[in-house]
C-alpha positions in Angstrom: 99.7 117.5 183.5 100.9 114.1 185.1 98.9 114.3 187.7 96.0 113.8 185.6 96.6 110.5 185.9 96.1 109.8 189.7 96.0 113.0 192.0 93.3 115.3 190.0 91.0 112.7 187.3 88.7 116.1 186.8 91.5 117.7 184.7 90.9 114.7 181.9 87.3 113.8 182.4 84.3 116.2 183.5 82.9 112.9 184.6 85.4 112.5 188.0 84.0 116.2 189.5 82.6 115.4 192.9 83.3 112.2 193.2 83.8 112.6 196.8 81.9 114.5 199.1 82.7 118.0 200.2 84.9 120.2 198.3 88.3 119.7 197.0 91.2 122.1 195.4 94.2 121.4 193.0 96.7 123.9 191.9 99.5 122.1 189.7 102.4 123.8 187.6 104.0 122.6 184.7 107.5 123.7 183.1 108.6 121.9 179.8 111.8 121.8 177.9 113.7 124.5 179.9 116.8 124.4 177.8 115.0 125.4 174.8 113.5 129.1 174.3 110.2 130.3 174.8 109.4 127.0 176.1 105.8 125.7 177.5 104.4 126.1 180.9 100.9 125.5 182.4 99.2 126.5 185.6 95.5 124.8 186.0 93.7 125.4 189.4 90.6 123.3 190.1 87.7 122.9 192.7 85.2 120.6 192.7 82.4 119.7 194.9 80.4 116.6 196.1 76.9 116.6 197.4 75.7 114.6 200.5 74.9 110.8 199.1 77.9 111.6 196.1 74.9 112.3 193.7 76.1 115.4 192.3 79.3 116.7 191.4 80.1 120.9 190.4 83.4 122.1 189.6 85.3 124.7 187.9 88.3 124.4 185.9 90.9 127.3 184.9 93.8 126.9 182.8 96.7 129.0 181.6 99.4 128.1 179.2 102.3 130.0 177.3 104.2 128.5 174.8 106.6 130.8 172.8 104.6 134.1 171.7 101.8 132.6 172.3 99.2 132.5 175.3 96.3 130.4 176.4 93.5 131.5 179.0 90.4 129.2 180.1 87.8 128.6 182.4 85.1 126.0 182.5 82.1 124.9 184.5 81.4 121.3 185.3 78.3 119.9 186.2 78.7 116.0 186.8 75.6 112.9 187.9 76.9 110.2 189.7 74.3 107.4 189.4 74.6 104.7 192.2 73.9 100.9 191.3 74.2 97.8 193.8 73.4 99.9 196.8 75.9 102.5 196.3 78.5 99.6 195.7 79.2 101.0 191.8 78.8 104.3 190.2 78.1 105.0 186.8 79.2 109.1 186.5 78.4 111.6 183.4 79.7 114.9 183.4 79.6 118.1 180.9 81.9 121.1 180.8 81.4 124.0 179.1 83.5 127.5 179.3 85.5 129.7 177.1 89.0 130.4 176.5 91.2 132.9 175.1 94.6 133.1 173.0 96.4 135.5 171.7 100.3 136.7 170.8 102.6 138.8 173.4 104.3 141.1 171.1 106.6 141.9 173.4 108.2 138.4 172.5 108.1 138.6 169.2 111.1 138.2 166.9 110.2 140.2 163.5 108.0 142.9 162.3 105.3 143.5 165.2 103.0 145.0 162.7 102.5 142.2 160.8 99.0 142.1 159.6 98.4 138.6 160.4 99.6 138.8 164.5 96.8 142.0 164.6 94.3 139.5 162.8 95.6 136.9 165.2 94.9 138.9 168.3 91.6 140.3 166.9 90.0 137.3 167.2 87.1 136.3 169.6 87.1 134.5 172.7 86.4 130.9 171.9 83.4 128.7 173.1 83.8 125.1 173.7 82.8 121.8 176.0 84.2 118.8 177.5 81.8 115.1 178.0 83.2 112.5 179.9 81.6 109.2 181.3 82.9 106.6 183.7 82.1 103.2 185.5 84.0 102.9 189.1 83.3 100.6 192.0 85.6 100.3 195.0 88.9 98.6 192.8 87.8 98.9 188.8 87.7 102.2 186.8 86.7 102.2 183.2 86.8 106.1 181.7 86.9 108.3 178.7 86.5 112.1 177.7 86.0 114.0 174.3 87.5 117.4 175.0 87.0 120.2 172.5 83.7 118.7 171.5 83.2 121.3 169.4 86.6 120.1 167.0 85.7 116.5 167.3 82.2 117.2 165.8 84.1 118.8 163.1 82.4 122.2 164.0 85.5 124.1 164.2 86.7 123.9 160.4 87.4 127.7 160.7 90.3 127.4 163.4 93.8 126.1 161.8 94.8 124.1 164.8 97.1 121.3 165.5 98.2 118.5 168.2 94.9 119.2 170.0 93.3 116.8 172.5 90.6 114.5 170.6 89.4 112.0 173.3 90.9 109.4 176.0 90.0 106.4 176.8 91.3 105.0 180.5 91.1 102.0 182.7 92.8 101.3 185.9 92.1 98.3 189.0 93.4 98.9 192.8 94.8 95.6 194.5 94.4 96.8 198.0 95.9 95.2 201.1 96.4 96.7 204.8 100.0 97.8 203.9 99.8 99.2 200.5 97.4 99.7 197.7 98.5 99.2 193.9 97.1 100.7 190.8 97.8 99.9 187.6 96.7 101.7 184.6 96.3 101.9 180.8 95.6 105.1 179.0 94.9 105.8 175.1 94.7 109.1 174.1 93.7 110.6 170.5 95.9 113.3 168.9 94.9 115.8 166.1 97.1 115.6 163.4 99.3 113.3 165.5 99.4 109.3 166.2 97.8 107.9 169.3 99.1 107.7 172.1 99.4 105.0 174.3 100.5 105.4 178.6 100.9 102.6 180.7 101.8 102.4 184.2 100.9 102.7 188.0 101.0 104.3 191.4 101.8 102.6 194.6 100.4 104.1 198.2 102.2 103.0 201.4 102.5 103.6 205.4 98.8 104.6 205.8 98.5 107.1 202.7 101.4 108.8 203.6 103.7 107.9 200.5 103.1 107.9 196.7 104.9 106.9 194.1 104.0 106.7 190.1 105.3 105.9 187.0 103.6 106.0 183.7 105.4 104.8 180.1 104.1 106.6 177.1 104.8 105.8 173.5 106.4 108.4 173.1 109.6 106.4 174.4 108.9 108.7 177.5 108.5 108.1 181.0 106.7 110.2 183.8 107.6 109.7 187.4 106.3 110.8 190.4 106.5 110.7 194.1 104.4 112.7 196.9 103.0 112.6 200.1 99.4 112.8 201.9 99.7 115.4 205.3 97.0 114.8 208.4 94.8 113.4 205.7 93.9 116.5 203.9 97.0 118.5 201.7 98.5 116.0 199.0 101.9 117.1 198.0 103.5 115.9 194.3 106.0 116.1 192.5 106.5 114.8 188.7 109.5 114.3 186.6 108.9 113.2 182.4 111.4 112.6 180.5 111.9 114.1 177.1 110.4 112.6 174.0 112.7 110.8 172.0 112.1 113.2 169.1 113.5 115.9 171.8 115.9 114.5 173.9 119.0 115.8 172.4 117.4 119.5 172.9 115.6 119.5 176.1 116.1 118.6 179.8 112.6 117.0 180.0 109.0 118.3 182.6 109.0 119.1 185.8 105.5 119.3 187.5 104.6 119.9 190.9 100.5 119.4 191.9 99.0 120.1 195.6 95.8 119.4 196.5 93.4 119.8 199.9 90.3 118.6 200.8 88.6 120.8 202.9 86.9 118.1 204.7 88.5 117.1 208.4 88.5 113.0 207.0 89.3 111.7 203.6 86.6 109.6 202.3 86.9 107.3 199.6 
């Protein structure tokens, strides 16, 4: 989801859970390629909490996806530890998530024989346990991070699951340039995907008018672009809308992707 680049980095890296004090709740909805029948839709809800002193972060992550006849639902819990360096001017973050996921086929969407044995075997599988690991270094300007989602698959402990295109790893670096009127944060991301070429994302976020206007853009090595615009209401509610053009290979058949993401901070005052 596009909101992982700036607004909700916890979705991509468990080490980013609870980096701000108090509770933060994120809700995201994304629809892809609506011109194609059975196109994927995704929903994500996260809540993370940073303790006083910002040493410990706790989080929960709920994810749901529909793609054609296949539905996927998962929930994970997260623990993060934020080690303060240089008198709390910088931090080394560690995070780990663990949870369960279920995948099944919706028979009402099947075009063919619903009594096919392979369909029944797919739905007869047990819930699937997995975990994520993340690490980051950050200060007021620089953030360097990496994550291993689907650790079980990465360590070759999941050979019986014949899946493709799963995320294998992520590395990212960003740097904030600030002045009294605006903030610019360039970012570069490198992602590994199973059975597909690695992907590179390059872009940035621009914030102005006392954090009330946010604009972002990311170029992807699939020759697509994600552009977003959002606002920050009363230092508590962030509203972000994103549009991603279709990849070069699908541009003739799809009309891109749309996402809306909301973030609510339960504390009255926004804390960097």
